[in-house]
N, C-alpha and C positions, 0 to 999 in steps of 0.2 A: 812308407809302404802303401802300395795301392794294389788291391785285388780287382780283377775285372772278369766279367763273363760276357761273352759276345752272343747276340741273338742268332747270328747265322752260323754258330759253331756246332760241332758234332758232338756225339756222345763218345765217350766215357765222361762222366761227370768230372769236370776239372775247372780250375781257375788259372788266370794268367796273373802272376805276381810281379810287381816291379818294385825294386828297391835301388834308388840311384840309377846306375847304367846297367844293373843286373836284371835280367828278365828270366823268370822260371815258370814253366807250366807244371802244375800240381794237380795230381788226380786225387779226387775225394772218394775214398773207398766205402763201399757198403759196410765194412767192418768198423768204420769210424777212424780208420787210419788215413794217412796222407802219404804220398810218395811222389817223387819226380817222375813225370810222365815218361813212358818208354817210347820216345820218338826223337827224330832228329831235331836238333836245336831246342830241346826242352830247357836247356840252360844256355843263355847267351849273355855276354860273349863267351866263347868256349873257355876262356881263361878267367871267368868271373871268380871273385873271392870266395872261397868255401865258406867263410864266416857269414858272407851275405846270403848264400844259398841256404845255409842252415838257419838263418834268421827267418827267411821266408817260410821254410817249412815249419818252425816253431810257432810262428804267427798263424799259420794256416791251422795247426793243431788247436791253438788257443781260441780260434774263431770258427771252428769246424761247422757247428750248427748254423751259424749265421751264413757261412759260405754256401752250405747245402741249400739253405732256404733261398738264397739268391739264385743259384743254378735252377732250382725247381720252379721258381716264380717266372723264369724265362722259358725253360724247356720241359717243364713238367716233371713228374716223378720219374726217377731212373729205375 
């Protein structure tokens, strides 16, 4: 599993998760929750295994504070 935050990316606070061939854009909400981003191609490939998507979300929850810290170190406070 790899999480990435891109320096030239836009707000809403989010990370890009990669697990094998599955890519998921995950929003990091102010409430402390995570969700799949509401955008086209937030999950790719479109037929990605649901278990892989669930795993990316679970790991984002488990590492929420560190992911927020990473986002804010690049983009500032949201």
